[in-house]
N, C-alpha and C positions, 0 to 999 in steps of 0.2 A: 885487829878484826877488820875484815873487808867491809867497806861502806858502800853506799849507793853510788852509781855513776853520776857525774856532773857533766853536762854538755854546755859549753860556752857559746855565746853568740858571736864572739870575736872571730873575724876572718884573718887567719895568721898571715897570709900573703899581703892582704891590704894593710895590716898593722905594720909589717916590715917595710912596705912601700912608704907609708906615712912617716915612719921614723927616718927612713933614708932621705926623704924630701926635707924634713925638718933639720937634719944634719947639714944638708947643702945650704939651707937658709942660714943656719947658725954660722957656717963657714964663709958666708958672703958670696956664694957661687951662683946664685940664681938672679942676681941683678948687677948692674954695672958699677954700683957705688963701692963694692969691695968691702962693705961692713956687714957683720953678721947680726942677725936678730933672733932672739928667742921667739917661740911661738907654740901653737897647738893646732891639732887637726882632730875633728870629731866627725865620724861618718855613722849615720843611723839608717836603718831601713824604715822609711816613713810609713809603710803599711803595718808594721808590727811594733815599731819602737826599739827593735833589737839594735844593740850597739855593735857595729861591725869593726870599728877602729877607734881608739882613744889614745892619742899620742901627744906628749908634751915634751918640749925641748928648752934647755938642755936636760938630758936624762942621765942621772948617775948610774954607774954599773953597781952590781952587788959588791964587788971588791972595793969600790970607792966608798960605799956606804959603811962597809966594815972597817976600813983602814983610815979614811979621811973625812969622817963626818963633821969634825970641827971646821975644816977648811970649806966644806960644802955649805955650812951654815953662813959663812962669811962671804961666799962668792956673790959678787954683785949681780950676776945673771940669774940667781935664784934657782939652782938646780933642784932644790927640795920643794919648790913651788909647783904644784900641779895646776897648770894653766887651763886645762880642760874643765876642771871643777872649781877653780878659783880658791884653792886652799893652800895653806902652808906659807902664807905671806901676810905681812901687816900692811902692804901697799893696797890701795884701792885698785880694783879692776877697771879697765877702760869702759866708756859708754859704748853702746852698739854702733853708733855712727850711722852711716848710710845703709847698713843692713836693715835698719828699721823703716826705711822709706816705703817699701811695698806694703807694710802694715798701716802706715799713715794713709797711703792711697786707698787701702781697703776700708779704713775708718771713714774716709770722705765719701766713698761710694755707698757704704751702708747708711750713712747719715743723710745722703741725698744732697750734700752741700756742693759737690763737684761731680760732674759727669765724666765718663771716660774720654769723651771727645772734646771736652772743654780745654782751652789752652790759656796759658799765662805767659807773660813776657819776662825774659831774663836779660837785664842789662848789666849784670855783674854785682849789684848791691842794692840794698833797700835800707832806709832809715826809719826806725820806729821808736818813738819816745826818746829821742835823742841818742839812740844807739844805732850804729851802722852794722848791718849783717851782710856778709858777702857770699859770693859764689866763686868757684875756681875758674870760671870762664864766663863769657858773654854768649849765652846759647841762643838768644833771640826768642821767638815764640815757639812754645813746645806744648804738645799734647801730654796727657798723663803717661802714655806708653813711652814717649820719647824722653820724658823727664826721669822716669825710672831707669831707662837704658843709659842715659847720660849722667845720672845722679846729680841733677840740678837742684842746688839749694834754694834758689830764688823761687822756683816753681812750688816747692814744698812749704816755703814761708807763706806764700799766698794761699796755698791749700789749707794751711793751718789757720790762717786768718778767717777763711770761709767756714771752716769746720769747728774750730774751738778746741781748747785743750782737754775738755771733759771727755769728748768722744775719742780723742787720741789716747788718753789715759785708759779708757775702758777697753779699747782694742789691745793695748799693750798687756793689760792684765789677762784678757781673754786668751792671748797667745802664750801666756805662761811666764811673762817677764815679772820680776819682782817677787818670786816665790821659788822654793827649791823644786827641782825636777823629780825628787824622790828616787833617784838612782840608788842612793845609799840609805835604804829604809832602816830606820832605827838608829841612824848615825848621821842625821842631818847636819850636825855641827861641822862635818867634814866637807860640806858643799856650800858654796856661797849662795846666799838667798837673793842678793842683789838689792839695790835701792829701788823702792817702789816708785815708778815714774809718775809722780803726782805733784800737785802744788804743795808747798810747805817744805820743800827740800831745796836748799840753795846749791849753787854750783859746786861748792866745796863740801857737799854732803852735810852741811850744818843745818839742823832743823830750825825753821822760823815759823811764826804763827800761820796756821793753815788759812788759805784764802783762795778766792777764785783764781784761775789761771790768768796771768797777765798775757798780753799779746806776744811779748817777746818770749815768755816761757813756753807758750804753745808752739811758737815757730821753732824754737830750739828742740823741743820735744819731737817735732815732725821730722827732723833730720837726725834723730837719735842722740842728741846731746843733752847736757844738764837742763832740767832736773831729772835726768835719766842716767843712771850710772851703775857700776858694779855688775856688769853682765858677763856671763861665762860663754865660751864657745858651745858648751853643751846646751845651754838655754836657747842660743840662736839656732842650733841644729834642730831642736825640738820645735821651735816656732816655725821654721821653714818647712818642716814636715807637716805641720798643721796647715800652712799656707797651701801646700800641694794637695792635701787630702781632705781638708775641712775638719779634721779631728786632732785635738791635742793629745798625743799619746806619750805617757811617761816612758823614759828610756829603760 
């Protein structure tokens, strides 16, 4: 019996291009090291939340799924693992890393703790509570715009010190981190929820008694590291759509 028509939001040509790029990355052809990396690409329309492309690599073919499922399960690259949604693997997803820095900046601006023109000095490292936190370079004195552009850790450590972990945590939740995106309604178990970026979660995702953010925790949170973990490319795409439009739209 003929059913109703279904119109997909996926752009077929974009999807093909994303899969082609991921194959090149997997084959080690897009950088000089010659080693391949698995990965994912998610493209959303930020005005509507429509998913334009959702590609994960390596991607098994239908023939491989039918004939070599056992081998796929044992493959170290995890071809059965959907990296876009963070499902099909027992491994923890990575933290968002520097993709969270614009949200840390937004939290500071909203809290009024750091102005857009205020600058901080980056001399490569900072020591807090006996722990040394580093940057990948010695950037010198940077404004907020320069710190985002150069992804300066030292700037954001100092921004976190001025702003506090509570405000950073609230911004992360407002942007949709730490909860499912509801792409798979009624089947949320197939999508990673993520570790809520708050105090009370250690670097190895082991809960410990909830307490106020320590300075080091807040600093690590500002650069998208623990106690912030298990973030999917889909969640990051949704968050950046919100950063551009002011509205968190479920995909």
